[in-house]
C-alpha atoms as an extended CHARMM CRD file, in Angstrom:
* protein
*
       220  EXT
         1         1  UNK       CA            136.3240000000      -37.8390000000      -51.5740000000  PROA      1               0.0000000000
         2         2  UNK       CA            136.6510000000      -39.3500000000      -55.0740000000  PROA      2               0.0000000000
         3         3  UNK       CA            135.1960000000      -42.8240000000      -55.6820000000  PROA      3               0.0000000000
         4         4  UNK       CA            137.6300000000      -45.6690000000      -55.0800000000  PROA      4               0.0000000000
         5         5  UNK       CA            137.7870000000      -48.4620000000      -57.6400000000  PROA      5               0.0000000000
         6         6  UNK       CA            139.3550000000      -51.8320000000      -56.8950000000  PROA      6               0.0000000000
         7         7  UNK       CA            140.9740000000      -53.3460000000      -59.9730000000  PROA      7               0.0000000000
         8         8  UNK       CA            141.8760000000      -57.0090000000      -59.4720000000  PROA      8               0.0000000000
         9         9  UNK       CA            144.2070000000      -59.5900000000      -60.9570000000  PROA      9               0.0000000000
        10        10  UNK       CA            144.0610000000      -60.0530000000      -64.7470000000  PROA      10              0.0000000000
        11        11  UNK       CA            141.8030000000      -57.0220000000      -65.1350000000  PROA      11              0.0000000000
        12        12  UNK       CA            144.7880000000      -54.8380000000      -64.3610000000  PROA      12              0.0000000000
        13        13  UNK       CA            146.6460000000      -56.3320000000      -67.3110000000  PROA      13              0.0000000000
        14        14  UNK       CA            143.8310000000      -55.5870000000      -69.7180000000  PROA      14              0.0000000000
        15        15  UNK       CA            142.7900000000      -52.2150000000      -68.4150000000  PROA      15              0.0000000000
        16        16  UNK       CA            145.5220000000      -51.2650000000      -65.9970000000  PROA      16              0.0000000000
        17        17  UNK       CA            144.2830000000      -48.0300000000      -64.5280000000  PROA      17              0.0000000000
        18        18  UNK       CA            141.0610000000      -47.7980000000      -66.4870000000  PROA      18              0.0000000000
        19        19  UNK       CA            140.1600000000      -44.2720000000      -65.5420000000  PROA      19              0.0000000000
        20        20  UNK       CA            143.7120000000      -43.1920000000      -66.3510000000  PROA      20              0.0000000000
        21        21  UNK       CA            143.5150000000      -44.8980000000      -69.7590000000  PROA      21              0.0000000000
        22        22  UNK       CA            146.8150000000      -46.5190000000      -68.9150000000  PROA      22              0.0000000000
        23        23  UNK       CA            147.5350000000      -50.1300000000      -69.8690000000  PROA      23              0.0000000000
        24        24  UNK       CA            149.7330000000      -52.8200000000      -68.4520000000  PROA      24              0.0000000000
        25        25  UNK       CA            149.2820000000      -55.6460000000      -70.9400000000  PROA      25              0.0000000000
        26        26  UNK       CA            151.2950000000      -58.8790000000      -70.7470000000  PROA      26              0.0000000000
        27        27  UNK       CA            155.0330000000      -58.4960000000      -70.3160000000  PROA      27              0.0000000000
        28        28  UNK       CA            155.1670000000      -54.9870000000      -71.7840000000  PROA      28              0.0000000000
        29        29  UNK       CA            156.0790000000      -52.0520000000      -69.5790000000  PROA      29              0.0000000000
        30        30  UNK       CA            153.0640000000      -50.0380000000      -68.3620000000  PROA      30              0.0000000000
        31        31  UNK       CA            152.4840000000      -46.7040000000      -69.9980000000  PROA      31              0.0000000000
        32        32  UNK       CA            152.4450000000      -43.4480000000      -68.0930000000  PROA      32              0.0000000000
        33        33  UNK       CA            148.9550000000      -42.4760000000      -66.9130000000  PROA      33              0.0000000000
        34        34  UNK       CA            147.2950000000      -39.6340000000      -68.7180000000  PROA      34              0.0000000000
        35        35  UNK       CA            145.9490000000      -36.5140000000      -67.0520000000  PROA      35              0.0000000000
        36        36  UNK       CA            142.3220000000      -37.2080000000      -67.9290000000  PROA      36              0.0000000000
        37        37  UNK       CA            139.8250000000      -39.0370000000      -65.7160000000  PROA      37              0.0000000000
        38        38  UNK       CA            141.3760000000      -38.0450000000      -62.4150000000  PROA      38              0.0000000000
        39        39  UNK       CA            138.0630000000      -38.0400000000      -60.5890000000  PROA      39              0.0000000000
        40        40  UNK       CA            138.5810000000      -41.5600000000      -59.2260000000  PROA      40              0.0000000000
        41        41  UNK       CA            141.1900000000      -43.4090000000      -57.2250000000  PROA      41              0.0000000000
        42        42  UNK       CA            142.3110000000      -46.8340000000      -58.4700000000  PROA      42              0.0000000000
        43        43  UNK       CA            143.4390000000      -49.5400000000      -56.0600000000  PROA      43              0.0000000000
        44        44  UNK       CA            145.1760000000      -52.3170000000      -57.9960000000  PROA      44              0.0000000000
        45        45  UNK       CA            145.2000000000      -55.7110000000      -56.2540000000  PROA      45              0.0000000000
        46        46  UNK       CA            147.5290000000      -58.2340000000      -57.9340000000  PROA      46              0.0000000000
        47        47  UNK       CA            146.8520000000      -61.9150000000      -57.3880000000  PROA      47              0.0000000000
        48        48  UNK       CA            148.4910000000      -63.2170000000      -54.2340000000  PROA      48              0.0000000000
        49        49  UNK       CA            149.7800000000      -66.3650000000      -55.9960000000  PROA      49              0.0000000000
        50        50  UNK       CA            150.1790000000      -65.6380000000      -59.7280000000  PROA      50              0.0000000000
        51        51  UNK       CA            151.0450000000      -68.4210000000      -62.1440000000  PROA      51              0.0000000000
        52        52  UNK       CA            153.7290000000      -66.3740000000      -63.8800000000  PROA      52              0.0000000000
        53        53  UNK       CA            156.9590000000      -65.0740000000      -62.3460000000  PROA      53              0.0000000000
        54        54  UNK       CA            156.2270000000      -61.4030000000      -63.0730000000  PROA      54              0.0000000000
        55        55  UNK       CA            156.5240000000      -59.1400000000      -60.0540000000  PROA      55              0.0000000000
        56        56  UNK       CA            153.3710000000      -57.1310000000      -60.7280000000  PROA      56              0.0000000000
        57        57  UNK       CA            153.6770000000      -54.6680000000      -57.8310000000  PROA      57              0.0000000000
        58        58  UNK       CA            157.1370000000      -53.7610000000      -59.0880000000  PROA      58              0.0000000000
        59        59  UNK       CA            155.9700000000      -53.6420000000      -62.7080000000  PROA      59              0.0000000000
        60        60  UNK       CA            153.0470000000      -51.3750000000      -61.8930000000  PROA      60              0.0000000000
        61        61  UNK       CA            154.9440000000      -49.1370000000      -59.4670000000  PROA      61              0.0000000000
        62        62  UNK       CA            155.6590000000      -46.4510000000      -62.1300000000  PROA      62              0.0000000000
        63        63  UNK       CA            151.9080000000      -45.8990000000      -62.4460000000  PROA      63              0.0000000000
        64        64  UNK       CA            151.4230000000      -45.0750000000      -58.7760000000  PROA      64              0.0000000000
        65        65  UNK       CA            150.5270000000      -41.5120000000      -57.8790000000  PROA      65              0.0000000000
        66        66  UNK       CA            147.8700000000      -39.7360000000      -55.8480000000  PROA      66              0.0000000000
        67        67  UNK       CA            145.1720000000      -41.3730000000      -57.9980000000  PROA      67              0.0000000000
        68        68  UNK       CA            146.4910000000      -44.9250000000      -58.2370000000  PROA      68              0.0000000000
        69        69  UNK       CA            147.9270000000      -47.2790000000      -55.6490000000  PROA      69              0.0000000000
        70        70  UNK       CA            149.1120000000      -50.8790000000      -55.9080000000  PROA      70              0.0000000000
        71        71  UNK       CA            148.3350000000      -53.1200000000      -52.9690000000  PROA      71              0.0000000000
        72        72  UNK       CA            151.1700000000      -55.2670000000      -51.5960000000  PROA      72              0.0000000000
        73        73  UNK       CA            148.9190000000      -57.0130000000      -49.0780000000  PROA      73              0.0000000000
        74        74  UNK       CA            147.8960000000      -60.6530000000      -49.7020000000  PROA      74              0.0000000000
        75        75  UNK       CA            144.3590000000      -60.2580000000      -48.3300000000  PROA      75              0.0000000000
        76        76  UNK       CA            141.7700000000      -58.5540000000      -50.5140000000  PROA      76              0.0000000000
        77        77  UNK       CA            138.9590000000      -58.3440000000      -47.9410000000  PROA      77              0.0000000000
        78        78  UNK       CA            139.8500000000      -54.9680000000      -46.4520000000  PROA      78              0.0000000000
        79        79  UNK       CA            140.2300000000      -53.5330000000      -49.9430000000  PROA      79              0.0000000000
        80        80  UNK       CA            136.7410000000      -54.7210000000      -50.8430000000  PROA      80              0.0000000000
        81        81  UNK       CA            135.3540000000      -52.6510000000      -47.9730000000  PROA      81              0.0000000000
        82        82  UNK       CA            137.3060000000      -49.6070000000      -49.1700000000  PROA      82              0.0000000000
        83        83  UNK       CA            136.1340000000      -49.7900000000      -52.7840000000  PROA      83              0.0000000000
        84        84  UNK       CA            133.0260000000      -48.1000000000      -54.1860000000  PROA      84              0.0000000000
        85        85  UNK       CA            133.2350000000      -50.3000000000      -57.2960000000  PROA      85              0.0000000000
        86        86  UNK       CA            134.9780000000      -53.5240000000      -58.3130000000  PROA      86              0.0000000000
        87        87  UNK       CA            136.6250000000      -53.8260000000      -61.7250000000  PROA      87              0.0000000000
        88        88  UNK       CA            137.5520000000      -57.4380000000      -62.4230000000  PROA      88              0.0000000000
        89        89  UNK       CA            137.3260000000      -60.1870000000      -65.0300000000  PROA      89              0.0000000000
        90        90  UNK       CA            136.3480000000      -63.7070000000      -63.9820000000  PROA      90              0.0000000000
        91        91  UNK       CA            137.6690000000      -63.6600000000      -60.4350000000  PROA      91              0.0000000000
        92        92  UNK       CA            135.6750000000      -65.2410000000      -57.6270000000  PROA      92              0.0000000000
        93        93  UNK       CA            136.2630000000      -62.0430000000      -55.6620000000  PROA      93              0.0000000000
        94        94  UNK       CA            133.1020000000      -60.7410000000      -57.3110000000  PROA      94              0.0000000000
        95        95  UNK       CA            131.1050000000      -63.2410000000      -55.2310000000  PROA      95              0.0000000000
        96        96  UNK       CA            132.5890000000      -61.8710000000      -52.0160000000  PROA      96              0.0000000000
        97        97  UNK       CA            132.0460000000      -58.3000000000      -53.1680000000  PROA      97              0.0000000000
        98        98  UNK       CA            128.3590000000      -59.0750000000      -53.7210000000  PROA      98              0.0000000000
        99        99  UNK       CA            128.0100000000      -59.1250000000      -49.9290000000  PROA      99              0.0000000000
       100       100  UNK       CA            128.6400000000      -55.3790000000      -49.9340000000  PROA      100             0.0000000000
       101       101  UNK       CA            125.9700000000      -54.7590000000      -52.5930000000  PROA      101             0.0000000000
       102       102  UNK       CA            128.1270000000      -52.3370000000      -54.5750000000  PROA      102             0.0000000000
       103       103  UNK       CA            128.5000000000      -51.9940000000      -58.3620000000  PROA      103             0.0000000000
       104       104  UNK       CA            130.8410000000      -54.1300000000      -60.4540000000  PROA      104             0.0000000000
       105       105  UNK       CA            132.2530000000      -53.9850000000      -63.9700000000  PROA      105             0.0000000000
       106       106  UNK       CA            133.6860000000      -57.0380000000      -65.7240000000  PROA      106             0.0000000000
       107       107  UNK       CA            136.3140000000      -57.0100000000      -68.4510000000  PROA      107             0.0000000000
       108       108  UNK       CA            135.4690000000      -59.7960000000      -70.8700000000  PROA      108             0.0000000000
       109       109  UNK       CA            138.0780000000      -62.5700000000      -71.0730000000  PROA      109             0.0000000000
       110       110  UNK       CA            136.5930000000      -65.1470000000      -73.4800000000  PROA      110             0.0000000000
       111       111  UNK       CA            139.8380000000      -67.0700000000      -74.0200000000  PROA      111             0.0000000000
       112       112  UNK       CA            140.4200000000      -67.4400000000      -70.2960000000  PROA      112             0.0000000000
       113       113  UNK       CA            136.8390000000      -68.5670000000      -69.6920000000  PROA      113             0.0000000000
       114       114  UNK       CA            137.0290000000      -71.1060000000      -72.5230000000  PROA      114             0.0000000000
       115       115  UNK       CA            140.2950000000      -72.4800000000      -71.1610000000  PROA      115             0.0000000000
       116       116  UNK       CA            138.9150000000      -72.6970000000      -67.6320000000  PROA      116             0.0000000000
       117       117  UNK       CA            135.7820000000      -74.4820000000      -68.8150000000  PROA      117             0.0000000000
       118       118  UNK       CA            137.8780000000      -77.1790000000      -70.5130000000  PROA      118             0.0000000000
       119       119  UNK       CA            140.1750000000      -77.7270000000      -67.5550000000  PROA      119             0.0000000000
       120       120  UNK       CA            140.0460000000      -80.9960000000      -65.6520000000  PROA      120             0.0000000000
       121       121  UNK       CA            137.6900000000      -80.7440000000      -62.7190000000  PROA      121             0.0000000000
       122       122  UNK       CA            136.5490000000      -77.3050000000      -63.8040000000  PROA      122             0.0000000000
       123       123  UNK       CA            133.9210000000      -75.7480000000      -61.5310000000  PROA      123             0.0000000000
       124       124  UNK       CA            133.3340000000      -72.7300000000      -63.7480000000  PROA      124             0.0000000000
       125       125  UNK       CA            129.6670000000      -71.8190000000      -63.6480000000  PROA      125             0.0000000000
       126       126  UNK       CA            128.5280000000      -68.9290000000      -65.8000000000  PROA      126             0.0000000000
       127       127  UNK       CA            124.9640000000      -70.1600000000      -66.0360000000  PROA      127             0.0000000000
       128       128  UNK       CA            123.7920000000      -69.6780000000      -62.4520000000  PROA      128             0.0000000000
       129       129  UNK       CA            125.1680000000      -66.2350000000      -61.5960000000  PROA      129             0.0000000000
       130       130  UNK       CA            128.3930000000      -65.7430000000      -63.5170000000  PROA      130             0.0000000000
       131       131  UNK       CA            128.8200000000      -62.0540000000      -64.3670000000  PROA      131             0.0000000000
       132       132  UNK       CA            125.1510000000      -61.1340000000      -64.2880000000  PROA      132             0.0000000000
       133       133  UNK       CA            125.7000000000      -58.7220000000      -61.4000000000  PROA      133             0.0000000000
       134       134  UNK       CA            127.5920000000      -56.1280000000      -63.4360000000  PROA      134             0.0000000000
       135       135  UNK       CA            128.2530000000      -54.6360000000      -66.8440000000  PROA      135             0.0000000000
       136       136  UNK       CA            130.5810000000      -56.5670000000      -69.1790000000  PROA      136             0.0000000000
       137       137  UNK       CA            132.9250000000      -54.6030000000      -71.4200000000  PROA      137             0.0000000000
       138       138  UNK       CA            134.8470000000      -56.1620000000      -74.3030000000  PROA      138             0.0000000000
       139       139  UNK       CA            137.5750000000      -53.5390000000      -74.7050000000  PROA      139             0.0000000000
       140       140  UNK       CA            139.7270000000      -51.8350000000      -72.0850000000  PROA      140             0.0000000000
       141       141  UNK       CA            138.9700000000      -48.4320000000      -73.5840000000  PROA      141             0.0000000000
       142       142  UNK       CA            135.2810000000      -48.9830000000      -72.8080000000  PROA      142             0.0000000000
       143       143  UNK       CA            135.9600000000      -49.5180000000      -69.1020000000  PROA      143             0.0000000000
       144       144  UNK       CA            135.9620000000      -45.8200000000      -68.0340000000  PROA      144             0.0000000000
       145       145  UNK       CA            132.4900000000      -45.2570000000      -69.4680000000  PROA      145             0.0000000000
       146       146  UNK       CA            131.1260000000      -48.4210000000      -67.8530000000  PROA      146             0.0000000000
       147       147  UNK       CA            132.6800000000      -47.4820000000      -64.5180000000  PROA      147             0.0000000000
       148       148  UNK       CA            131.2020000000      -43.9700000000      -64.6640000000  PROA      148             0.0000000000
       149       149  UNK       CA            127.7460000000      -45.3370000000      -65.5130000000  PROA      149             0.0000000000
       150       150  UNK       CA            127.8860000000      -47.8790000000      -62.6860000000  PROA      150             0.0000000000
       151       151  UNK       CA            128.9430000000      -45.2560000000      -60.1430000000  PROA      151             0.0000000000
       152       152  UNK       CA            126.1700000000      -42.9340000000      -61.3270000000  PROA      152             0.0000000000
       153       153  UNK       CA            123.5300000000      -45.6440000000      -60.8300000000  PROA      153             0.0000000000
       154       154  UNK       CA            124.8570000000      -47.9430000000      -58.0830000000  PROA      154             0.0000000000
       155       155  UNK       CA            121.4850000000      -49.6310000000      -57.5300000000  PROA      155             0.0000000000
       156       156  UNK       CA            121.5610000000      -51.1470000000      -61.0410000000  PROA      156             0.0000000000
       157       157  UNK       CA            121.7960000000      -54.9590000000      -60.7230000000  PROA      157             0.0000000000
       158       158  UNK       CA            121.3380000000      -54.5890000000      -56.9670000000  PROA      158             0.0000000000
       159       159  UNK       CA            118.6300000000      -57.2650000000      -56.8780000000  PROA      159             0.0000000000
       160       160  UNK       CA            121.0080000000      -59.7140000000      -58.5510000000  PROA      160             0.0000000000
       161       161  UNK       CA            123.8920000000      -58.8700000000      -56.2200000000  PROA      161             0.0000000000
       162       162  UNK       CA            121.7300000000      -59.4430000000      -53.1710000000  PROA      162             0.0000000000
       163       163  UNK       CA            120.3910000000      -62.6950000000      -54.6030000000  PROA      163             0.0000000000
       164       164  UNK       CA            123.9600000000      -63.8930000000      -55.1950000000  PROA      164             0.0000000000
       165       165  UNK       CA            124.9230000000      -63.0940000000      -51.6230000000  PROA      165             0.0000000000
       166       166  UNK       CA            121.8900000000      -64.9470000000      -50.2550000000  PROA      166             0.0000000000
       167       167  UNK       CA            122.6100000000      -67.9470000000      -52.4540000000  PROA      167             0.0000000000
       168       168  UNK       CA            126.3330000000      -68.2630000000      -51.7970000000  PROA      168             0.0000000000
       169       169  UNK       CA            126.7750000000      -67.2040000000      -48.1800000000  PROA      169             0.0000000000
       170       170  UNK       CA            125.1960000000      -68.4380000000      -44.9740000000  PROA      170             0.0000000000
       171       171  UNK       CA            124.8820000000      -66.0950000000      -42.0090000000  PROA      171             0.0000000000
       172       172  UNK       CA            127.2880000000      -63.5040000000      -43.4870000000  PROA      172             0.0000000000
       173       173  UNK       CA            129.0320000000      -61.1860000000      -41.0740000000  PROA      173             0.0000000000
       174       174  UNK       CA            128.2920000000      -63.4160000000      -38.0800000000  PROA      174             0.0000000000
       175       175  UNK       CA            130.7650000000      -66.2600000000      -38.5380000000  PROA      175             0.0000000000
       176       176  UNK       CA            132.9330000000      -65.2790000000      -35.5750000000  PROA      176             0.0000000000
       177       177  UNK       CA            129.9500000000      -64.9900000000      -33.2350000000  PROA      177             0.0000000000
       178       178  UNK       CA            128.5930000000      -68.3330000000      -34.4430000000  PROA      178             0.0000000000
       179       179  UNK       CA            131.9550000000      -70.0520000000      -33.9610000000  PROA      179             0.0000000000
       180       180  UNK       CA            132.3990000000      -68.5600000000      -30.5010000000  PROA      180             0.0000000000
       181       181  UNK       CA            128.9010000000      -69.6540000000      -29.5020000000  PROA      181             0.0000000000
       182       182  UNK       CA            129.5460000000      -73.1630000000      -30.7870000000  PROA      182             0.0000000000
       183       183  UNK       CA            132.8460000000      -73.4340000000      -28.9190000000  PROA      183             0.0000000000
       184       184  UNK       CA            131.2250000000      -71.9870000000      -25.8230000000  PROA      184             0.0000000000
       185       185  UNK       CA            128.7150000000      -74.8020000000      -25.7170000000  PROA      185             0.0000000000
       186       186  UNK       CA            125.5520000000      -72.9550000000      -26.6380000000  PROA      186             0.0000000000
       187       187  UNK       CA            125.0150000000      -75.2410000000      -29.6260000000  PROA      187             0.0000000000
       188       188  UNK       CA            123.0890000000      -78.4260000000      -28.8750000000  PROA      188             0.0000000000
       189       189  UNK       CA            124.5400000000      -81.8320000000      -29.5700000000  PROA      189             0.0000000000
       190       190  UNK       CA            122.5850000000      -84.4490000000      -31.5210000000  PROA      190             0.0000000000
       191       191  UNK       CA            120.4850000000      -86.7020000000      -29.3420000000  PROA      191             0.0000000000
       192       192  UNK       CA            123.0310000000      -89.4850000000      -29.3020000000  PROA      192             0.0000000000
       193       193  UNK       CA            126.2170000000      -90.2520000000      -27.4600000000  PROA      193             0.0000000000
       194       194  UNK       CA            129.3230000000      -88.3410000000      -28.4440000000  PROA      194             0.0000000000
       195       195  UNK       CA            131.1730000000      -91.6470000000      -28.7310000000  PROA      195             0.0000000000
       196       196  UNK       CA            129.4420000000      -92.1510000000      -32.0820000000  PROA      196             0.0000000000
       197       197  UNK       CA            131.0980000000      -89.1080000000      -33.6210000000  PROA      197             0.0000000000
       198       198  UNK       CA            134.8080000000      -88.2360000000      -33.8210000000  PROA      198             0.0000000000
       199       199  UNK       CA            136.1080000000      -86.9410000000      -30.4650000000  PROA      199             0.0000000000
       200       200  UNK       CA            137.8240000000      -84.0780000000      -32.2750000000  PROA      200             0.0000000000
       201       201  UNK       CA            134.3950000000      -82.7800000000      -33.2640000000  PROA      201             0.0000000000
       202       202  UNK       CA            132.5650000000      -83.2500000000      -29.9660000000  PROA      202             0.0000000000
       203       203  UNK       CA            134.1110000000      -83.5350000000      -26.5570000000  PROA      203             0.0000000000
       204       204  UNK       CA            135.5090000000      -81.6230000000      -23.6050000000  PROA      204             0.0000000000
       205       205  UNK       CA            137.7830000000      -79.4760000000      -25.7780000000  PROA      205             0.0000000000
       206       206  UNK       CA            134.7180000000      -78.1450000000      -27.5830000000  PROA      206             0.0000000000
       207       207  UNK       CA            133.0050000000      -77.2080000000      -24.3380000000  PROA      207             0.0000000000
       208       208  UNK       CA            130.2700000000      -79.8680000000      -24.5770000000  PROA      208             0.0000000000
       209       209  UNK       CA            129.0490000000      -82.5130000000      -22.1470000000  PROA      209             0.0000000000
       210       210  UNK       CA            127.9830000000      -85.8700000000      -23.4790000000  PROA      210             0.0000000000
       211       211  UNK       CA            124.2530000000      -86.6390000000      -23.2500000000  PROA      211             0.0000000000
       212       212  UNK       CA            124.8440000000      -90.3610000000      -23.3790000000  PROA      212             0.0000000000
       213       213  UNK       CA            124.9680000000      -92.8970000000      -20.5810000000  PROA      213             0.0000000000
       214       214  UNK       CA            126.4120000000      -96.3440000000      -20.0070000000  PROA      214             0.0000000000
       215       215  UNK       CA            129.8590000000      -97.8750000000      -20.4190000000  PROA      215             0.0000000000
       216       216  UNK       CA            130.2580000000      -96.5620000000      -23.9750000000  PROA      216             0.0000000000
       217       217  UNK       CA            129.4460000000      -92.9340000000      -23.2110000000  PROA      217             0.0000000000
       218       218  UNK       CA            132.3290000000      -90.4980000000      -23.4700000000  PROA      218             0.0000000000
       219       219  UNK       CA            131.8250000000      -89.1380000000      -19.9410000000  PROA      219             0.0000000000
       220       220  UNK       CA            131.9210000000      -92.5020000000      -18.1860000000  PROA      220             0.0000000000
């Protein structure tokens, strides 16, 4: 089975199908994929709420073949599990992909990063983790080589990916079990009456029994 590469959002516009050496840049029509570099399968995931009116799935449809597919689904999570490598730019999806501890390649987008950093209320942080978990390529034509190198040595930057996952996510993969346990009443309430906290947080609907007593307790 050939490696599957997930190409997300703006990265598709810069590199399109990187291993096909096809490009879909800006409003121009995408070029036909070449016959070289057919050893991978590209899954292109357009943004689910783009800021421009371009219908990217429709625009990229001519590129689809047995080696390239364009996702029409809004959720990227299942695609992350399918992909052996993530090709992106500055998308936060790289943080989620770090949970899978698989290689990543970033297409450099200096203008976008500069614009985001200057935006009001910007939360862009390239200093803590940023794009340290993968190779950064400046030109789309360099993407195939970076992808091949990352697939050949998937453990490269593995320590950083795992550190990112530990730093950004609490109890990953167990959220449903934790929520079910909390709703089932296995979590312990603070040692104070529930009447001191919003009833929507603690109360019969959450499966808890108040520990308080007296006329102000919520189980009076």
